N, C-alpha and C positions, 0 to 999 in steps of 0.2 A: 835426160839431157839430149839436146839436139845433136845430130851427127854432123861433123865438120865436112864441108865440101871444098872442092878445088877453087881457089880464088879466081884464077884465069878463066876457068869454065863459066863461073858465075858472071864475070865481067863481059864475056863474049855474048851472053844472052840478054844483057841490059843495055840500054841506050843512055849515054851521057854520064855513066858512073865510072869512077876510076879507083885504082888502088890508093889506099890512104897514103898521104905524103909523109907521115911520121914513121913509116916502116912497119906499122902493125898490120896484121892480116885483117883488113877492114876495107870497106868500100865507102866512097865519098861522092857527094854531088851538091851542087849549089843550084837552088831554084830562085828565080827572079819573078816577082809578081808586079802588078800594076800599082799596088799601094800596100800600106800596112794592113788594111782590112782584109785584103785577099790573102796576104801572107799569114795572118792570124787565123783565118778560116782554115787554111791548109794545115796549120799546126794543130788546131783543135780537132779536126777530123782525123789527122794522123795519130794524135794522142789517143783517141778513142780506139782506133785499130790496134795500136801498140798495146794498149791495156788489154784488149780482147786476146791478143796473141801472148800476152805476158812477156813481151819482147820490146824493150824501150830504146829509142834512138839517142844518140848524142847529137845535140843540135844547138845552133847559135842563130839568133835572129837580130837583124838591124833593119828597121823600117820594112822595105819590100823584099829583102833578101833572107833566105833561110839556107844555112849550111848544115848538111846532114852527114853523119858518120854512122855506119851500121857495122856491127860485129856481134858475135855471140861470145860474151866473156867466158862462160863456163866451158865452151868448146875450144877456146883460144884461137878462134878463127871465124870464118863465115859458115853459115848453115842455110837450110831452106827457109828458116824464119827471116833471115836477112833478105833473101830473094823475095819472099812473099810481101814483106813490108816495103821493099824498094818498088816492086811492081804496083802495089797499092798507091804509093806516093806518086809515082809517074802518072798513073791513070787519074788520080785526083788533081794533080797539077794541070793536066790537060783540060779538065773541066772548069778550072778556075781562071782560065785564059791568062797564063803568065805572059809578061811583056817580053 
């Protein structure tokens, strides 16, 4: 099991991520892309990375918007897995030219 890390420390090292609005120990971010094709490409590449890490996001997609929530359920909070996936997604989104 992944070791839980401090939520505020994690947020301090990430850009644009926030604490989950529902009170859970999780981080959230919304990405906006130029169209559905770019959003879907982002989700596809993120899904492959998530599968590699065996760490899967909670997400919601409408056209060019992708809402992401990351938490490690078996740790009841955030872990380095959440950090790694968040950084991967941020890097990927930068390469897909979000709007």
